Structure formats: structure tokens, C-alpha cells
C-alpha positions in Angstrom: 27.5 10.3 -34.5 26.0 10.3 -30.8 22.1 9.8 -30.3 20.0 12.7 -30.0 19.4 14.2 -26.6 15.9 13.2 -26.6 16.0 9.7 -27.9 18.8 8.9 -25.1 16.1 10.3 -22.9 13.9 7.6 -23.6 16.2 4.8 -23.6 16.6 5.5 -19.6 12.8 5.9 -19.2 11.0 4.0 -16.1 8.5 1.3 -17.2 5.0 3.3 -17.8 3.3 3.4 -14.3 -0.1 1.6 -16.4 1.7 -1.0 -17.6 3.6 -1.8 -13.4 -0.3 -1.8 -12.5 -1.5 -3.6 -14.7 -4.2 -1.2 -16.2 -5.3 0.6 -19.5 -5.1 4.5 -19.1 -8.7 4.7 -19.3 -8.9 3.1 -16.0 -11.2 4.4 -13.2 -10.1 5.0 -9.7 -11.6 2.4 -8.1 -10.1 -0.2 -11.1 -6.3 1.6 -10.4 -7.3 1.0 -6.4 -8.2 -2.5 -6.9 -5.0 -3.7 -9.0 -2.8 -1.7 -6.2 -4.5 -3.7 -3.4 -3.7 -7.1 -5.3 -0.2 -6.6 -6.2 1.1 -4.9 -3.3 -0.2 -7.7 -1.2 1.5 -10.1 -3.7 5.2 -8.4 -3.5 4.7 -6.9 0.0 8.4 -7.6 1.8 6.6 -9.3 4.5 5.3 -11.7 2.2 8.6 -12.2 0.4 11.4 -12.0 3.1 15.1 -11.4 1.0 13.6 -11.3 -1.8 15.1 -8.1 -3.5 12.9 -8.6 -6.5 9.6 -8.5 -5.0 11.2 -5.7 -2.8 12.1 -3.3 -6.1 8.5 -4.2 -7.7 6.7 -3.1 -4.4 8.8 0.3 -4.5 7.3 0.7 -8.3 3.9 -0.3 -7.6 3.9 2.0 -5.0 5.6 5.1 -6.7 3.3 4.2 -9.9 -0.2 4.0 -7.6 0.9 7.2 -5.5 1.5 9.0 -9.0 -1.9 7.6 -10.6 -4.4 7.9 -7.8 -4.1 11.9 -7.8 -6.4 13.3 -10.7 -3.6 16.4 -11.4 -0.4 14.3 -11.0 -2.1 11.8 -13.6 -3.0 14.5 -16.0 1.1 15.8 -15.3 2.1 12.0 -16.1 -0.6 11.1 -19.2 1.0 14.9 -20.7 4.5 14.8 -19.9 5.7 10.9 -18.9 8.0 10.6 -16.0 9.6 13.5 -17.1 6.8 15.5 -15.2 8.1 14.2 -12.2 11.9 13.5 -12.0 13.8 15.8 -9.2 17.3 16.2 -7.7 18.1 13.4 -4.7 16.9 13.2 -1.3 13.0 12.2 -2.8 12.0 9.3 -1.1 9.1 7.0 -2.4 5.2 8.6 -2.6 7.0 12.1 -2.4 6.4 14.2 -6.1 6.4 17.2 -6.8 5.7 19.8 -10.1 8.7 22.4 -9.1 11.4 20.1 -11.0 11.3 17.6 -14.0 9.9 18.3 -17.7 10.0 22.1 -17.4 13.8 22.1 -16.1 14.7 19.8 -18.9 14.4 23.1 -21.2 15.5 25.3 -19.0 19.0 23.6 -18.7 19.2 23.5 -22.3 16.9 26.8 -23.3 17.4 29.2 -19.9 17.5 32.9 -20.9 17.0 32.1 -24.2 15.1 34.7 -26.3 15.2 36.7 -23.2 13.4 34.7 -20.5 12.5 31.7 -19.1 12.3 29.6 -15.9 15.1 30.1 -13.3 15.7 26.8 -11.0 16.1 27.8 -8.0 18.8 26.7 -5.4 18.6 25.5 -2.0 19.2 22.6 1.1 18.0 19.2 -0.2 15.2 17.9 1.9 15.7 14.8 3.5 14.3 11.4 2.6 11.2 9.7 3.1 11.4 6.2 4.8 9.0 3.2 4.8 8.2 1.1 7.5 6.2 -2.0 7.4 3.7 -2.7 10.6 2.1 -6.0 10.8 -1.1 -5.8 13.3 -3.7 -8.6 14.1 -7.6 -8.8 12.7 -8.5 -7.9 16.3 -6.3 -4.9 16.0 -7.6 -3.8 13.0 -11.3 -3.7 14.2 -10.6 -2.2 16.9 -7.3 0.2 16.3 -4.4 0.4 18.8 -1.5 2.7 19.5 1.7 1.3 19.4 4.7 1.9 19.2 7.8 1.5 16.7 11.2 1.8 16.2 13.1 3.5 13.4 16.4 4.1 12.5 17.1 7.4 10.6 19.1 10.8 10.1 17.8 13.1 13.0 19.4 16.5 13.1 22.7 16.7 15.2 22.1 17.7 18.6 25.3 19.4 18.9 25.2 22.2 15.6 21.1 21.8 16.5 21.4 20.3 12.4 23.4 23.4 11.1 26.3 21.5 10.3 28.8 24.4 11.5 30.7 23.9 14.9 28.9 25.3 17.8 29.9 29.2 17.8 30.0 29.3 14.3 27.7 29.2 11.2 27.2 28.8 7.3 28.0 31.6 5.2 26.9 32.3 1.7 28.7 30.7 -1.2 31.4 32.8 -2.8 31.2 30.4 -5.6 26.9 31.0 -6.5 26.5 33.9 -4.4 24.3 32.3 -2.1 21.5 31.5 -5.0 22.7 27.1 -5.3 23.2 27.7 -8.9 26.0 28.7 -11.3 25.3 30.2 -14.8 27.5 28.8 -18.0 27.2 30.6 -21.5 27.8 27.7 -24.2 27.5 29.9 -28.1 24.1 30.9 -28.2 23.0 29.3 -24.5 22.5 30.4 -20.8 22.4 27.1 -18.9 22.4 27.1 -15.1 23.4 24.3 -13.1 23.5 23.0 -9.8 26.7 24.8 -7.6 29.2 22.2 -7.4 31.1 24.3 -4.5 27.6 24.1 -2.1 25.7 21.7 -3.7 23.0 24.1 -4.3 22.8 24.9 -0.9 23.6 28.6 -1.4 25.9 28.2 2.1 29.2 26.7 3.2 30.6 25.8 6.3 33.8 26.7 7.5 34.1 25.5 10.4 32.1 22.0 10.6 30.7 20.7 13.0 33.0 17.3 14.7 30.0 15.6 15.8 28.0 15.2 12.8 30.6 16.3 10.0 29.2 19.1 8.4 26.1 17.1 7.4 24.0 18.7 10.2 22.1 15.5 10.9 23.6 11.7 12.4 22.4 8.6 12.5 20.4 7.6 15.3 16.9 5.3 16.4 13.9 7.1 16.9 11.0 5.8 19.1 7.7 6.8 17.7 3.9 6.6 18.6 1.5 5.1 15.8 -2.3 5.7 16.2 -4.0 2.7 14.2 -7.3 3.6 13.5 -10.2 1.1 13.5 -11.2 -0.6 10.1 -7.8 0.3 8.5 -7.2 -2.5 6.0 -4.0 -4.7 4.2 -2.0 -2.6 2.2 -3.0 0.6 3.6 -0.3 3.4 4.2 0.0 5.8 7.0 1.6 9.2 6.7 3.8 10.8 9.5 4.9 14.2 8.1 8.1 15.2 9.1 9.5 12.1 10.8 11.3 10.8 8.3 15.2 11.2 7.2 16.5 15.4 8.4 17.6 17.1 5.4 21.4 17.9 5.2 22.2 21.5 7.5 18.5 22.1 8.7 17.0 21.4 5.2 13.3 20.2 5.3 12.6 17.1 7.0 11.2 13.7 4.9 8.1 12.0 5.9 7.8 8.5 7.2 5.6 5.9 5.7 4.2 3.2 7.5 2.9 -0.2 5.6 0.3 -2.0 7.1 -0.5 -5.8 7.3 -3.5 -7.7 8.6 -2.2 -11.1 9.6 -4.8 -14.0 8.3 -7.4 -15.0 11.0 -7.6 -18.7 12.0 -11.1 -18.2 11.8 -12.4 -15.0 10.0 -11.5 -14.0 6.4 -12.4 -10.4 5.8 -13.8 -8.8 2.4 -14.1 -5.0 2.9 -16.2 -4.1 5.7 -17.9 -7.8 6.0 -16.5 -10.8 7.9 -16.8 -14.6 6.6 -16.6 -17.4 8.4 -17.2 -20.9 7.4 -18.8 -23.2 10.3 -19.1 -26.8 10.2 -22.6 -28.1 11.2 -23.5 -31.9 11.8 -25.8 -33.8 9.6 -28.5 -34.3 11.6 -28.6 -30.8 12.6 -28.5 -29.7 8.9 -31.4 -32.6 8.1 -33.3 -31.5 11.5 -32.8 -27.6 12.2 -31.3 -26.6 15.6 -29.1 -23.4 16.5 -25.2 -23.3 16.8 -23.2 -20.4 18.3 -20.6 -18.7 16.8 -17.7 -16.0 17.8 -17.5 -12.9 16.6 -14.7 -10.7 15.8 -15.6 -8.2 18.5 -15.0 -11.1 21.0 -18.6 -11.9 21.4 -20.5 -14.8 20.4 -24.0 -14.9 18.5 -26.1 -17.7 18.5 -27.7 -18.7 14.6 -30.8 -20.6 14.1 -30.1 -23.4 11.8 -33.7 -24.3 9.8 -34.7 -28.2 8.7 -32.7 -29.2 5.5 -30.2 -26.6 5.4 -27.3 -27.6 2.5 -23.2 -26.6 2.5 -22.9 -23.2 1.4 -26.0 -21.9 2.6 -25.0 -18.6 4.2 -26.4 -16.3 7.4 -26.2 -13.0 7.4 -25.3 -11.3 10.8 -26.1 -7.3 10.4 -23.5 -5.0 12.0 -21.0 -7.9 13.2 -18.6 -7.2 10.7 -15.6 -5.1 10.8 -15.0 -1.4 11.7 -15.6 1.1 9.3 -12.7 3.2 8.7 -13.7 6.8 9.9 -17.2 5.8 10.8 -19.0 4.6 13.3 -21.0 2.1 11.3 -19.9 -1.5 10.8 -20.1 -4.0 8.2 -22.0 -7.5 8.3 -21.2 -11.1 9.2 -21.8 -14.1 6.7 -22.0 -17.3 8.2 -21.3 -20.5 6.0 -22.9 -23.5 6.9 -20.6 -26.6 5.9 -22.7 -29.7 6.4 -20.1 -32.4 7.8 -20.1 -36.2 6.6 -19.8 -38.4 9.8 -16.9 -40.6 10.2 -15.5 -44.1 12.2 -19.5 -44.8 13.1 -19.9 -47.0 15.3 -21.8 -50.5 14.3 -25.2 -48.7 15.7 -24.8 -45.8 14.0 -24.2 -47.7 10.8 -27.3 -50.0 11.3 -29.6 -46.7 11.9 -28.1 -45.0 8.8 -29.0 -48.4 6.6 -32.3 -48.6 8.4 -32.9 -44.6 6.9 -31.8 -45.7 4.0 -34.4 -49.1 3.8 -37.2 -46.6 4.5 -36.6 -45.1 1.1 -37.0 -41.7 -0.2 -40.1 -39.9 -0.4 -40.7 -37.0 -2.9 -39.1 -33.8 -2.0 -36.6 -35.4 0.3 -33.5 -34.9 -1.6 -34.5 -31.7 -3.9 -30.7 -31.4 -5.2 -30.2 -34.9 -5.9 -33.7 -34.9 -7.7 -33.1 -31.8 -9.5 -29.8 -33.1 -10.9 -30.3 -36.5 -12.1 -34.1 -34.9 -13.5 -31.3 -32.7 -15.9 -29.4 -35.2 -16.6 -32.2 -37.6 -17.8 -32.9 -34.4 -20.1 -30.0 -34.3 -21.5 -29.8 -38.0 -22.7 -33.3 -37.3 -24.4 -31.9 -34.7 -26.0 -29.3 -36.2 -27.9 -31.7 -39.3 -29.0 -33.6 -36.7 -30.7 
């Protein structure tokens, strides 16, 4: 005996979206975002060239986050699971609706039963969404930029204007489904509707197809698009260009294009949100006696930082308003300079002599507070052991 219908559905289910992102079902919006950014960066195709597994994982991560970041979609998913978003072909990543899915399962099983029920509507299939990976520099992320990209896509056929019919003719109503795109089948007590096999749900058929596109209403070509990168955009951000995906079959709506931004690592700066971090080596004499250093900033200018006498490695100096641009805001983050005291190498004989003279001069109390504090704690440690 075959397995029950619902058991069969459960075996085909995708991995739970919460498990894909590695979060609990009670995760907050911020926790979802943090988990998404971390995983998207790890599995991004540009960082894993040729790795089909990473590419598939990247798609799963984006699909899961697209659902869970939206309160309404998340509520539907929590209630119905993946069935809430299952639809026909032509849907690309990031495009999920509520017109099909869970309810349609019951419509097919119990449509028109007890005198009612929803009717699935026929119609042309929407074009697929496309994705494009765009790599930019940290400077581009700071300033923003206008750039152009080239995308291979399916565009409306110029010969038939996307209709699929040869010039001078036009599609006609499907005689099988009478333009509904669906056919009804009676099985015992149940009345079920299915996609019309003659017109594939379009509701129209073409007697004289266009020779250029073979009746599809679309042809493959390269399209050049202008993309605006706003100042402050971050790594892993997605830009949506509505209607720039693949054209639908025979005049159906066009899909969208999603551009995934990757910000390349910088050789000087590290970014954390709106803030910029920079590790700057300083000489042992500057650290001991004090002085000043000149550092570059992300906007291309220079800033002078005063180093107080006795500066230790790891000490940070904050430059307010010298960090990254903030997306959709005139504000800027801060820049943090971390001092790294450098121990000199390749000393001349005279330099070695001077250091030995310094050592012989002895240390006064408070000259090396970190050393004094550490060994004071060590002394207390051994005294505690003796008690």
C-alpha cells in the first residue's frame, strides 16, 4: 500500500529555514540579520569559485532569509511551513507570494467539494528572477558610484513584440480550456482543476508562431544596465532592479534582477558597520615620549593624531565623523586608530649600547605599570597557594 499523501509531501520538504540560518524559531530580526550576513559572506560564490555546494547553500540562505525577514511571510511559514510558498515554475530566488502553495494543495484535492472552494486562476508564467554578483572597493562603498553591468537574459522578442505569434497574427483563446488556463476533472465525489496541458495555463494558443523566437515571445540576449550604488552600502547587501529579470513567456510579466554586493577587503582599513578601524605601528620612542602621527582616512584625506607619552600597544584613538558613510543618511561613522608599539630590529652597535645604558640606569616606580601590576598579581598568586 502506498504512503499517505501528506506523508509523501513531508518527505519532499526542504530543510527548515531556521535550521538553514542556524537560529531558533524565536530569533529576533537582528539575530536573523546577523546570522544571514555571516553565512552569506562564508558561502558567497565569489569566495568559493567553482564550488557548486557553496553556490547551492548561498541560494538556500537567501531563500530562507527572504521569508523570515518579512513578518507576514514568517507568520505564514511558522503556520504552514514550506507549503505556504510553493508555486509553479518561473519563480526565482527572493520572489515568494501567497496566491498558491498550501491552499492550492487542498483545492486540487477538494475543489468544488461541498459546493464551493477557491478556484486556481490560469495565466501566463512570470519570468524568472536573475542574480548578479558585483564586487566593489571600500572606497566605492564609501562614496557610492554609478556603474554599468552586462547580463545575459531572456528579453521580449523584437520580431513579435513578445506575443509569440508571427507578425500579422495573434494568439487565440485556447479551445481546450476556453481561455481559463485550467481544466476540470471529475473523480468520484471530487472535482479537481489542473493546469491546461494544451496551453500550459496561458489560456491562449498560437496557430502561427513567430519564427524568430519559436513562439516563446522571448529571445536570449545580453543587456547592459546602469546600476546606482548608494554611499554606505555594505558587504552582502542586495539591490533589486524591478522588471530587469527574464521576460515571461508570450508577454507574461518580467522577473526582477537582484544584485549581490561584495566589498573587497582593504589593505589598510577594516570596516565594522559605520565605523572604520586602522592599526598603526608607532616607534617605541614615540610611544614612550609622546608625539604625533599622520594617518589616512577613507575619504582620501589625512588626519593628525596626538600620541600621549606612555602610550601602550592596543590603545585606541577615536576620530569622530571620519568613518564610513551611513546608508540613506548624511551622517558618518567614526574612525578608530589602534596604536601598535613596534619593537626595533636590526639595531646598530651604538643603539644597542644606548639601550643597555637605559637598562643599567634602572627603573623607577611606575615606569612600567603593566609589568609591575602583572608580577604583583603573580606574587599574590603564590602567596595564596602557601596559605
